[in-house]
N, C-alpha and C positions, 0 to 999 in steps of 0.2 A: 420529735426532733429536738427535744430540749437539750440533749447531750451536745448537739451541734453548736448551740449558742451558750453553753454553760449554764442553762437554766434561766437565762435572761429573756423574759417575754418580748421585750422590745427588739432585741437582736434577733429573736426567733421570727418575729413578724417580718423584719427586714429581709431575713434570709429566704423566707417563703416568697416574698415579693420578687427577689432576684431570680429564684428558681422558676416562678411563673412567667417571668419575662423572657426566659431562655427559649431558643428555638429547638434545642436538643431535649430529648426526654431525660428526666431525672427521677430515679427511684431510690428510696432509702429503705434498707432492710435491716432487721435484727439478725443476730447470730443464728436464730432458729430458721431464718429464711422468710419470716413473715414481713410483709410490706407495711410500713408505717406511714409512708408518704410517697405520693407520685404527683408530678406536676401535670398540667393540662397537655403539654407536648407529649409526655409519655403515653397518656391515654389516647391521644390522637394517633400516635404511631401504632399502638396496639389495636386501635379501632374499637375502644370500649367507652362507656359513659361514666363509670365511677370506679373507685378502688376495689369494690367487691368483685366487679366483673374483671378488673385487671388481674386480681389474684388468681381467678379461674383461668383466664386466657394465658397467663404466664406459665401455667402448668398443664394446659390441656393437650399440648403436643410436645413430643420429645424434641429438644434442641439438638443441633448438630454443628460440628466445627466447619471451618472454611473448606476442608478437603472432603466434606460429606460424611465423615465418621461421626458416630454418636458422641455427644458432648459428655466427657467424663466428669466434668466439674464446672459449675457455674463460675463466671469471673468473680462474682461477689463472694462465693464460698472460698475461692482460691485466695481472695484478698484477706478474708478472715483467717484462713489457715496459715498464710505466709506472713500476715501482718505487714504487707507491703502493697503498694499500688499495682494494679494489673492494667496494662495499657494496650490499646489498639487490637482488641480481640474481635474477630469477625464471627458472629453466631447466626445460624439460620434456624428458622422454625417454619413448619408448614401450617398455614392458616386454614380456617374452616373451609374455604373455597378451594383448597388444594394447592394454591400458589405458595411459593416459598418467599418469605420475607427475610432479608438480611440486615443485621444491625452491626454497627461498629461500636464497641463498648469499652469504656474505661471504668474501673471499679477502684475506689479509694477507701481504706478503712479510716474511721474517725475514732480517736481515743479520748477517754474521759480524763479527769484530773488524776486518777490513779494509774493511768497508763494502760487501761484495759480497752480493748476494741469492742465497743458496744454496738456500733452501726457501720454499715458500708453504704457509701453513696455511689450509685452507678449512673453514669451519664452515657447516652447513646444517641446515634442518629440512624435513620433509615437509609441504607446504601443500596437498596434493591435496584433502583433505576441505574445507578452508576455501574453496578456489577453487570447488569444486563447489557448496557452499552459497551462495556469492556469485552464481554463475552461475544457480542455481535461483531466487534472489531476483530477479535482473534479468530472467530469462525470465518469471517470474510477473508482474513489473511491466508487461510488455508484452502479456500474455495474460490473458483472463478465466479465473479459476481454476475456474469452474463448467462452462463449455462448451469451454474451451481455444481459443476463437476470439480473434483479435486484439482488444485492448480499445481504449478511446477514444484513449489516447496513441499506440499503434501505428497505429491507423487514421488519425489526423491526419498522421503521417509518410507513410503510404501515399498519402493524398490529395494532400499537397504534391508528392510525387514524380510521381504520375500527372498532375497539372496541368502540371508542368514538361515531361513527355514530350508531353502533348497540345498544349501551346503550341509546342513545338519542331517536332513533326510535323504541326501544323495538323489535328489529329484531334478529333472530338467525344468527350465524356466524360459519363457519367451517374452520378448518386448517388441511391441509393434508401434511404429510411428506412422501416422496417417496425415497427409497434407493435401488440402483441396487444391485442385488445379484452376487457375485463372480466377481465383476469388477476388483478387485486387481489382480486376476489371469490373466485376459485378458490383463491388463496393463503390468504386468511383463513379460508375454509371448511374446507379440507383440511389446512392447515398448510404451513410452509416446506419440509419435505422433499418433499412432493408438488409444490409449486411449482417446486422445483429440478429434480426429475425431468422435469417438463413442459418447462421451459426447455431442458434438455439435448436432449430429443426434438425440440423445435422447431428447435433449432440444427442438428441432424443433417439434418433435412429441407431446411432452407434451403440448407445447404452443398451438398447433393446436387442441388439444382435449378439451380445456376448453372454457368457455364463454368469451366474450370481457370484461365483468365486473370483471372477476377473475384475479388474479395476480400470475404469476409463477416466482419463483426465484431459484437461485442456492446458497445453503448455504455453499458449499465447497465439494471437493472430488466428490463423486457420489451421493450426497444427494440433493434433490430438495424439494421445498415447494410450495404449492398452497393455496392461500387465497381465500375463496369463500364467499362473502358477501351475506346476506339474504338467507342462506342455512341451512336447518335443517338436522336431522340425515339421513332421507331417501334421500334427495338431495345429501348429502355428499357421501353416498354409491353408488349412481348412477354415480357421478363424478369420484370416485375412480375406479369404474368398467371401465369407459371410458378410464382412464389413462392406466390401465393394457391392455385393448383392443388395445390401440394405440401401445403398445410395442410387440404385438404378432407376427407381421410380422418380419422375421429375418432381421438383418442389414447387408448390404454389404459394408464393409469398406476396400477400397483398395484391392478388390478381396477376402477378408476374410469374410466369411459368419458366423454370430454369432447370436444365439438366446439369447435374454435378458429377464430375469425375474426380478421382483422387489417386495419389501416388502413395504406395505403402512400402516401408522398409522394415525388415525383420532382423533381430539379433537374438541369439540363443545363449543361455547360460548352461554350462561353462564353456561351450565351444568358441564363442566369440568374445568372451570376456568374463572375468570373475568379480567385477565390481560395477556399481551402478553407472559411474561416469563413462567407463569403457563401453558398456552395453549401449548407453544412450548415444555416444558418439558414433558407434558403428551402425546402429539402427538409423541414425541420421544420414550417414554416408549411403547406406542402402536405399533410403528413401529418395535422396537426390539422384542416385543412379536411376531409379525408377522414373523420376520426373524427367530426366534427360532422354529417356528412351523415346519420348514423343508418341507413345501409343495411346495416350489419353487416360487409360486406367492400367496401372501396372503394379506388380508385387515383386520386390527383389529381396533376397537374403544377402546379408553381409558375408562376403567370402574372404578367407584369410589373405588371398593375394590382392584384395582391394585395399589399398593403403590410403591413409589420410592425405598423402601427397600425390593424389591423382592428378592427371594432366590438367583438368579444368581448374583445379585449385591452384596449381602452379601458375597457370595463365593469369588468373585474377590477381594472385599475389604479385606477379611481375607488373601488371597494370597499376596496382595500387602503389607500388614502390615508385612508379614514375608520375603518379598523380600530382604530388607536390611539386616536383621538378617542372612538369608541364603546365602548372598553374590551373589544374582542373578542379581543385577544391574551392568551395565558396561557402560563405556563412550567410544564411538568411536570418531575419530577426522577427520574432513574434512578440508584440507588446503585452505586458501585464498591467491591467487597468485597476486603479483604486475604485472600489464600488461606491464609496461615499462621495467622491468628487468627480469621478469619471475621467480623471487624468491618468496618462501613462506614467507608471512608476519605474518599471524595469523593461528590458527587452531580453528575451532568451535567445541566445545564438544557437542556431540549428545548422549542423554541418550537412552539406550536400556535395555530391561528386558529379561534376559535369562531364560525363563519359562521352567520348566522341561518337560512339555508335548508339549506346542505350539511352542517351539523353540525361536528364537530371535524375540521379539515383539517390534514394533516401538511405540513411544509416542502417536500417533494418536489413538491407540487401548487401551491405559491404562491411559493416563493423565486425561481424563474426570472423571474417577473413582477416581483417586488420588485427584483431586480437590474437588469432592463431599464428600470424606471421611475425608477431613482435613489433608491428608498426604503430602500436597504440600511442607510444610517447610522442613521435613526431606529428601524428595526427592531432593529438591533444594540444601540443605546442602550437600548431597552426591555428586551431580554433581559439585558443587562449589569446595569442598575439593579435589575431584579426579582431576579436571582440574588444580588446583593450584599445587598439588603435582607433577603432570606430568610436568607442566611448570618448576618447580624447578629441576626436573631430567634432562630435556632438557638443562636448563641453565648450570647445572654441566657438561654436555657433550659438552658444547660450542655451543649449538644450540639456537640462539636467536629467539624464536618463541613464540609470545604472544598467550594466550588462551582466548576464549570467551564462555560464556554459556548463555542460554536463560532464561529470566524472564517470568513467567506467570503473569496474572493480579492480582492473589491473592498474589504473591510475592511482586509485585510492591506496593500494598496497605497495605502490612503487616507493622505495626508500628515498628517491630523489624528488618526490612530488613537491614538497615545500620549497625546495631550491628552484625548481622549474617555475613555480608560480611567482616566487619572489623576484627572480630575474626578469620575468615578463612584465611585471608591474613596474619595476625600476626602468626598463627600456621605454615603457609607454609614457612615463612622466606624470601619471595620475595617481591619486590616492588609492590604496588598497580597498578603501571603503566603497569604491565604485564598482568593485567586482563581486559577483556572486557565484558560488559553485553549488550545483545541485547533485545530490547523491540519492540513489534509490534506497528504500527501506531494506530490501533484501540484500543489497550490497553490504550494508552495515553489519550484517550478521555472519559474514564469511569469516572475519577475524575481528570481533568487536573491540578488543583492547587495542590492537594495532591501529584500527580505524580511528578510535577515540583520540589516540596520541597525535596522529596526523591532523585530524580536524581541530584539535585544541591549538596546535601550533599555527594553523591557518587562521583561526579566529583571533588569536593573539596578534597576528599581523594586521588585523582589521578587515579581513575578507568575510563577507556575509555568506552564511551556509544555510541551505534549506534541504528538507527531505522531499524528494520527488516521488510520485506514484504512491503516496501514503495510503495505507490500507490494503495494499496488494502483497506485502511481505509480512514478516512476523518479527516484531521486536517487543520486548516487555516494556511496560510503562516505566518501570524503574530505570531501565537503560535509556529510554527516551528522555527522562529527566536529566540524565548526565550529559547528553549531547550538547555541544555549544552551537546550537542552531537557532535561527531567529524565526523560521517559518516552516510550515509543512504545506505541501501541495497535494490536494485531494485528487486521487486518480480519476481520470475522465470517465471510467466505466461506471462510477457512482453518480457523477454529476449528470451524465447524458440521460439517465433514466429517472432522475429524482422527481420530475414533475408527474410521472405516471406510476412509478414504483415506490410504494410506501417504505419498503425496507431500505431502498437506496437513499431515500430522503432521511430516514432515521439514522443511517450511517453517517451521512453528511452532517446532520445536526449534532450527533454525538462527537464527531471529530472536531467540529468548530468549538463546541463547549469544552472538550478536553484540552484542545490546544490553547484556548484562551485562559483556562485555569492554570496552565503551565507557563503562561506569559508569552505564547507564541502567536505569530500572525498566521493566517490561513489564506492560501490561494487555491481557487477552484480551477482545475484544468478541464478542457473540453466543453466549454460553454458554447453551445450551438443554437440555443433558442432563447427567445425573450422570456418565456416562462421560467426557464432555469435561472436566468439572470435575475429576475424579480424575486424568485424564491431565495436565492443566495443573499440578496440584500435584506430580505425579511429575517432570515436566519441569523444574520450578523457576520457573514463571511467578509473578510477584509478586501480581497482582490480577486480578479477573474482573468482568465486567459482562454481564448478559443476562437473559432471561426465566426461567431456572431460579432466579435469585435474586430478581428483581423486575422488573416492567414499569415503564414511566414512570408516576409517581404524582403526585397532587396533594401539595403541601408538607405539609399536615397528615397525610395518609395515610402519607407517608414517615416522619414523626415517630413515628407509631404503629408502623410497621413496624420502625423501629430499636429502639423500646422493647420490642416483643414479641420481637424477635430476641435482644436482650441478655438477656431473661429465659428464652430457650430455647423460646419458644412457636412453633408452626407457623403461618405466615401464609397464609391462603387468599386468593390474588390474584383469585379469580373473583368475589368479592363486589362488588356494584355500588358505585360511588363511589370505588374505589381508583384507577381510571385516568382516568375522566371525571367532571366535575362541579365545582361551585364548592367551594372549600376547606372552607367550613362544612358543606356537605352531605356531602362526602367524609369529614370527621372524624366526623360523626354516624353515617353508614352503616358506616364501618369499625369503629366501636366496638360 
């Protein structure tokens, strides 16, 4: 190492001391490739005791690049050849135990007084754990965490590829959508854990009933999709019959025996559509036609004469158009609690439709129709105005509680979004900093650059932005760094199982660590048990939201909940009026 210090023994000793104090590995090589110095961190990362072992370990297995290809040239050799620093190169090597170790390497040539490169100093860190966490996040982004089946994002990729192959080979293709009947009732009666076990069992039976060449995915809730390549109408009917046959035997879930029926819709390429979105939409229409048949278990093909503007859809659209005029829309609020202090920081506004016949209807049952009918802007405007007005009322009462509302993909891509938000804030009379907007990860990837521009303008106004359902979509870490968001919300599918499922816990821990490294706060959704709550505090998660803390409440009920919680009182959420009812009624019954 004398060239590094110009032959000065004192400087050389100081330099060694600096290297030994570093947490990253440091190796000094000659032009021949021989190692003349390595610090303790380098030997620890390689798992060797001395430089002799390090030289052997360094050459014992072929290294490979970030993409898995054999490494054509060491970073140190490249630095010698180019006489320039080599930065941020990821190199993998297979260890003796078969595991792959990944290192992030910088290599810098050191020149002597004559300008000759005599040595190269390579510094590196072990990034294996980080890569595994990123890979786990990306893998989870393409698979449903509950059933491990491909999720909607991956299924769309499979559909697009299958259609390309079918078009090239001039082969038929079938798409089946399967939706369980009355699943919500079972879920509400026995609870989410029971519903999750049932969905897993259904997924196993469906996957076992199809060919190896077919692809089964879960699109969300109790809806599954099956892609059948090289399958005509008759083959699709046979496959659909096998799926229903697989569900005939009753399910025994934790001692509860349940008979499951399903509705199936079938769409065929190219007869019913030549692109994935058309096939999916028409299989969806056929599936709902089957569900409306009332036969308990049914299979329907999409027929050309069946139009998206079917009578039932026209009826619900007409009802939705009158919902705002008839004051049938309402906003409930679910608090987001700081895990360190236990105090409510925010309240998420959740839209509900008070239907005169069906009762309180959740967005899952009417938002698709809202988006299809072009009503999304007035519905969003209602939710936004209601949330801001309530926030202003809380402020007047001395309650510092920010509010957040959800954006749909159509809202996000609406050119007038920023003006709508700005006008609503101005009318409310409160600061933009008291408003939060939540955007799902998958929405961001529809048109990333357009979304980024809108979000940046909103953030510049002072609006707080967060990514909802984080981990269920797919966005690159590089893109995540560019987003003007302050927080990510971990999807409840990970949080709900984290106390029992080690992989779910690992995902949560990796997400918290990644977000904090990016300077973001982390909110855990779907916190339903004390074990999950305690684990989140241990992991270092910032905030929590879920039924353990409070269900969605009327505004006045949430006000009472906050007051009781601040006074240390136990809140009984089973009382009538806390979840459903007019604000005045809720306040009376809650008291």
